[in-house]
C-alpha positions as CSV (number, residue, x, y, z in Angstrom):
1,M,-22.3,22.0,30.0
2,S,-21.1,18.9,30.6
3,P,-21.1,17.5,34.1
4,A,-18.0,16.3,35.5
5,P,-17.2,13.0,36.1
6,A,-17.9,13.1,39.9
7,D,-21.0,14.2,38.7
8,L,-21.7,11.6,36.6
9,H,-25.2,9.0,37.1
10,P,-23.8,6.3,39.7
11,L,-24.9,3.6,36.7
12,V,-22.2,5.3,34.0
13,Q,-19.5,5.6,36.7
14,E,-20.0,1.8,37.2
15,Y,-20.6,1.3,33.5
16,L,-17.0,2.8,33.0
17,H,-15.0,1.4,35.5
18,E,-16.4,-2.2,34.5
19,L,-15.4,-1.4,31.0
20,H,-11.6,-0.1,32.4
21,V,-11.4,-3.5,34.8
22,L,-12.9,-6.0,32.4
23,R,-12.4,-5.1,29.2
24,Q,-9.2,-3.2,29.6
25,L,-10.1,-0.6,27.5
26,S,-6.9,2.0,26.7
27,P,-7.4,5.9,28.3
28,H,-8.0,7.5,24.9
29,T,-11.3,5.4,24.6
30,L,-12.0,5.8,27.9
31,K,-12.2,9.4,27.7
32,A,-14.3,9.6,24.2
33,Y,-17.1,7.3,26.2
34,R,-17.1,9.4,29.5
35,M,-17.4,12.3,27.1
36,D,-20.5,11.1,25.5
37,L,-22.1,9.6,28.4
38,S,-21.6,13.3,30.2
39,E,-23.1,15.0,27.2
40,L,-26.2,12.4,27.2
41,Q,-26.7,12.9,30.8
42,A,-26.7,16.8,30.1
43,L,-29.3,16.5,27.2
44,A,-31.7,14.2,29.6
45,A,-30.8,16.8,32.3
46,D,-31.8,19.8,29.8
47,D,-35.6,18.3,29.4
48,A,-36.2,16.8,32.9
49,I,-36.0,13.2,31.6
50,D,-34.7,10.8,34.0
51,L,-31.7,8.8,32.5
52,L,-33.8,5.3,33.2
53,K,-36.9,6.8,31.2
54,V,-35.2,7.8,28.0
55,S,-37.4,6.7,24.7
56,N,-36.7,6.6,21.8
57,A,-37.7,9.8,20.5
58,H,-35.4,11.5,23.2
59,V,-32.9,9.8,21.6
60,R,-33.7,10.8,18.2
61,R,-34.6,14.7,19.4
62,W,-31.0,14.9,20.8
63,A,-29.2,13.5,17.9
64,G,-31.0,16.0,15.9
65,R,-30.2,18.8,18.4
66,L,-26.4,17.3,18.5
67,H,-26.4,18.2,14.8
68,S,-28.2,21.5,14.4
69,K,-25.2,22.3,17.0
70,G,-22.5,21.5,14.0
71,K,-21.4,18.3,15.1
72,S,-20.1,15.9,12.8
73,S,-21.9,12.7,11.5
74,R,-18.8,11.3,13.0
75,T,-19.0,12.4,16.2
76,I,-22.9,12.4,16.8
77,A,-21.9,8.5,15.4
78,R,-19.6,7.5,18.1
79,A,-21.9,9.5,20.9
80,L,-25.0,7.2,19.5
81,S,-22.7,3.9,20.0
82,A,-21.8,4.4,23.6
83,W,-24.9,5.7,24.4
84,R,-26.0,2.0,22.8
85,G,-23.5,0.3,24.4
86,W,-24.6,1.7,27.8
87,Y,-28.5,1.0,27.6
88,D,-27.6,-2.7,26.6
89,W,-25.6,-3.3,29.3
90,L,-28.3,-2.2,31.4
91,T,-30.8,-4.1,29.8
92,E,-28.4,-7.1,30.3
93,K,-28.1,-6.1,34.1
94,D,-31.5,-5.4,35.0
95,A,-32.4,-8.7,33.5
96,R,-29.5,-10.9,35.3
97,R,-30.6,-8.9,39.0
98,D,-34.5,-9.8,38.4
99,A,-33.7,-14.0,37.0
100,Q,-32.0,-14.0,40.0
101,A,-34.9,-12.7,42.0
102,G,-37.2,-14.9,40.6
103,R,-39.3,-11.8,38.3
104,V,-39.6,-10.3,35.1
105,A,-37.6,-7.3,34.5
106,A,-39.4,-4.2,34.4
107,N,-37.3,-1.0,34.2
108,L,-35.9,-1.5,30.1
109,V,-38.2,-3.0,27.8
110,A,-35.4,-2.2,25.1
111,N,-32.9,0.1,24.2
112,P,-33.7,3.4,23.7
113,V,-31.2,4.0,20.6
114,D,-31.8,0.8,18.7
115,D,-32.4,2.2,15.3
116,V,-31.6,5.7,15.9
117,K,-29.2,6.5,13.2
118,A,-26.7,9.6,12.5
119,P,-27.0,11.7,9.8
120,K,-25.1,10.5,6.8
121,R,-21.8,11.6,5.7
122,L,-19.8,12.1,3.0
123,K,-17.3,10.0,2.8
124,S,-13.6,11.9,2.6
125,L,-11.0,10.2,1.6
126,P,-7.3,10.3,3.0
127,K,-5.1,12.9,2.3
128,A,-1.6,11.0,0.9
129,L,1.3,12.2,-1.0
130,S,2.4,11.4,-4.5
131,V,5.6,9.5,-4.9
132,E,6.7,12.3,-6.0
133,Q,6.5,14.6,-3.1
134,A,6.7,11.6,-0.7
135,L,10.6,10.6,-2.3
136,A,11.4,14.8,-2.0
137,L,10.6,14.8,1.5
138,V,12.8,11.0,2.5
139,N,15.5,12.8,0.0
140,Q,15.3,15.9,2.1
141,A,15.7,14.0,5.3
142,L,18.4,11.6,4.4
143,K,20.4,15.1,2.7
144,E,20.1,17.0,6.1
145,A,21.7,13.9,8.0
146,N,24.3,13.3,5.9
147,E,25.3,17.0,5.8
148,K,25.3,17.3,9.7
149,K,25.7,13.6,11.1
150,D,24.1,14.5,14.1
151,L,21.9,12.7,16.4
152,E,18.5,14.7,15.5
153,T,18.9,14.7,11.8
154,V,20.7,10.8,11.5
155,R,17.3,9.9,13.6
156,D,14.5,11.6,11.9
157,A,16.0,10.7,8.9
158,A,15.5,7.4,9.9
159,M,11.9,7.6,11.2
160,I,10.8,9.3,7.9
161,D,12.1,6.6,6.1
162,L,10.7,3.8,8.1
163,L,7.3,5.6,8.0
164,Y,7.0,5.1,4.5
165,S,8.8,1.9,4.1
166,S,6.0,0.2,6.5
167,G,3.6,2.6,7.1
168,L,3.6,2.0,11.0
169,R,0.7,4.1,13.2
170,L,2.6,7.2,15.1
171,S,1.9,4.9,18.6
172,E,3.1,1.8,16.6
173,L,6.9,3.6,15.4
174,L,7.4,5.0,19.0
175,G,6.5,1.7,20.6
176,I,9.5,0.2,19.1
177,D,12.4,-1.2,20.9
178,V,16.2,-1.5,19.7
179,V,16.3,-4.8,21.0
180,P,12.6,-6.9,22.7
181,S,12.4,-6.7,26.3
182,K,9.9,-8.2,29.1
183,D,10.5,-8.2,33.0
184,R,8.7,-6.6,35.4
185,Q,9.6,-3.4,35.0
186,H,8.9,-3.1,31.0
187,E,7.4,-5.5,28.1
188,S,8.3,-4.3,24.6
189,A,5.4,-2.7,22.6
190,G,7.3,-3.4,19.8
191,W,11.2,-4.3,18.4
192,L,12.8,-4.5,15.2
193,D,14.5,-7.8,13.8
194,W,17.5,-6.3,12.3
195,D,18.8,-9.3,10.6
196,A,15.3,-10.3,8.9
197,A,14.5,-6.7,8.3
198,E,11.0,-6.7,9.3
199,V,9.4,-4.8,12.6
200,T,7.0,-6.5,14.9
201,V,4.6,-3.9,16.3
202,L,1.8,-3.7,18.4
203,G,-1.8,-2.3,16.9
204,K,-5.1,-1.7,17.4
205,G,-6.7,-3.9,19.7
206,G,-3.7,-5.4,21.2
207,K,-2.8,-6.9,18.3
208,R,0.5,-7.6,17.1
209,R,1.6,-8.1,13.5
210,S,5.0,-8.0,11.5
211,V,5.9,-5.8,8.6
212,P,8.4,-5.9,6.5
213,I,11.5,-2.6,6.0
214,G,12.4,-2.2,2.9
215,G,16.2,-1.6,2.0
216,P,16.8,2.0,2.3
217,A,14.7,2.4,5.0
218,M,17.0,-0.5,6.3
219,R,20.4,1.1,6.0
220,S,18.8,4.3,7.2
221,L,18.3,2.6,10.6
222,K,21.6,0.6,10.8
223,V,22.9,4.4,10.7
224,W,21.0,5.5,12.6
225,R,21.5,2.7,15.5
226,E,25.6,3.3,15.6
227,T,25.0,6.8,16.0
228,R,22.6,6.1,18.6
229,D,24.9,3.2,20.0
230,Q,27.1,6.4,20.9
231,L,25.2,8.1,23.8
232,E,27.1,7.2,26.8
233,Q,24.3,8.2,29.2
234,A,23.7,5.7,32.0
235,D,19.9,6.0,31.7
236,V,18.9,5.5,28.0
237,S,15.9,4.5,27.3
238,M,15.1,0.5,25.7
239,A,12.9,2.7,22.7
240,L,14.7,2.7,19.2
241,F,14.0,6.7,18.5
242,I,15.3,8.7,21.5
243,S,15.9,12.5,22.1
244,T,18.9,14.2,22.7
245,T,18.6,13.2,26.4
246,G,18.2,9.5,26.0
247,A,14.3,9.7,26.7
248,R,11.1,8.3,24.0
249,L,10.5,10.4,22.2
250,S,6.4,12.1,21.9
251,P,4.4,11.9,19.3
252,R,4.8,16.1,19.6
253,T,7.9,15.8,18.6
254,V,7.9,13.8,15.8
255,Q,5.1,16.0,14.4
256,A,6.7,18.6,14.7
257,R,10.3,17.3,13.1
258,L,7.9,15.5,9.8
259,R,6.2,19.3,9.4
260,T,9.8,21.0,9.4
261,L,11.2,18.5,7.0
262,A,8.0,19.1,4.7
263,M,8.7,22.6,4.6
264,R,12.5,22.6,4.0
265,A,11.7,19.7,1.2
266,G,8.8,22.7,-0.1
267,L,6.0,20.8,-0.3
268,P,2.7,22.7,-0.8
269,T,0.9,20.9,1.9
270,H,0.9,20.0,5.8
271,V,2.8,16.4,6.2
272,H,2.0,14.7,9.4
273,P,2.6,11.1,10.4
274,H,-0.5,9.2,9.4
275,M,-0.2,11.3,5.9
276,M,3.0,9.0,5.7
277,R,1.3,5.8,6.6
278,H,-1.6,7.0,4.2
279,S,1.1,7.3,1.2
280,F,2.6,3.6,1.9
281,A,-1.0,1.9,1.6
282,S,-1.6,3.9,-1.2
283,H,1.5,3.4,-3.3
284,V,1.5,0.0,-2.4
285,L,-1.7,-0.8,-4.1
286,Q,-1.1,1.1,-6.9
287,S,2.3,-0.9,-7.7
288,S,1.2,-4.5,-6.5
289,Q,-2.7,-4.6,-6.9
290,D,-2.7,-6.3,-3.9
291,L,-5.3,-5.1,-1.7
292,R,-4.9,-8.1,1.2
293,A,-1.5,-7.6,1.3
294,V,-2.0,-4.0,2.1
295,Q,-4.8,-4.6,4.7
296,E,-2.0,-7.3,6.3
297,M,0.7,-4.7,6.5
298,L,-1.2,-2.0,7.6
299,G,-2.9,-4.0,10.4
300,H,-7.1,-3.7,9.2
301,A,-9.1,-5.8,11.0
302,S,-11.6,-5.1,7.7
303,I,-10.5,-4.9,4.4
304,A,-14.0,-2.2,4.3
305,S,-11.0,0.0,5.7
306,T,-8.4,-0.5,3.0
307,Q,-11.0,-0.6,0.7
308,I,-10.7,3.3,0.1
309,Y,-7.2,3.4,-0.6
310,T,-8.4,1.9,-3.7
311,S,-10.8,5.1,-4.6
312,L,-7.0,7.1,-3.9
313,D,-6.0,4.8,-6.4
314,F,-8.4,5.5,-9.2
315,Q,-8.0,9.3,-8.7
316,H,-4.5,8.9,-9.0
317,L,-5.0,7.5,-12.5
318,A,-7.7,10.0,-13.5
């Protein structure tokens, strides 16, 4: 069993504090680091090994133990990365301290996680809808919006149109405000430029990017804005996409609405927001063959992340 946060080694707690304060990692990333370092501490405790005396052989054995427990290669690789980062930090900390004291560092000569790799994993292709399936989903949302003309159906049509038109992540979609705002209480993570037909979002690593919005999606968004403006609550959120109570939508609500719409559209697969992003990337690449442009629109730091869609394109052609 992994130790509770309060039982973590003091140096682990200090490292996590620095990640939070100095590097300003997100709560989700910090939670992953804490979980992986807790696992390291638990493995060392099981073998009665002092965390500061762990060797390369210990780490290799523990990586094998995680693999035998059924942990995926991705999970093991993430754990090894977290362990390596902590031991790198310890080594640097020892070197600084001993340099100040005028002596040679003696605690950690080398990082015990160096040269330890996770088991190789098969690269799985992202799941994307076909063009026909994506259009069926969008048309189903538009059909329901035209028939019911209520807040939820008009909003859902605009959301799905925007997801498919611009390839946004769910967090980016939900961070969009109607207009940019910055004051003591709130700073917009994203916003729409209604005249330029562009959406600006805050992506991974705190990087902003602007993505064009297609004509059909802009029409759906303008219909949604008119519907949204009819809400008379005084406490309506600045968010572009809101609930019937005027609050910013939650990720679970978007996931549930998308899943239900896909079922009503007769799609034979579970559809989630990230699948719309994969579909956008795959379909744009099929039509334009411009890998660099797709990389920029998706906000990928490395083009290697975008290249996986070339495999999807080949699969489609085959």
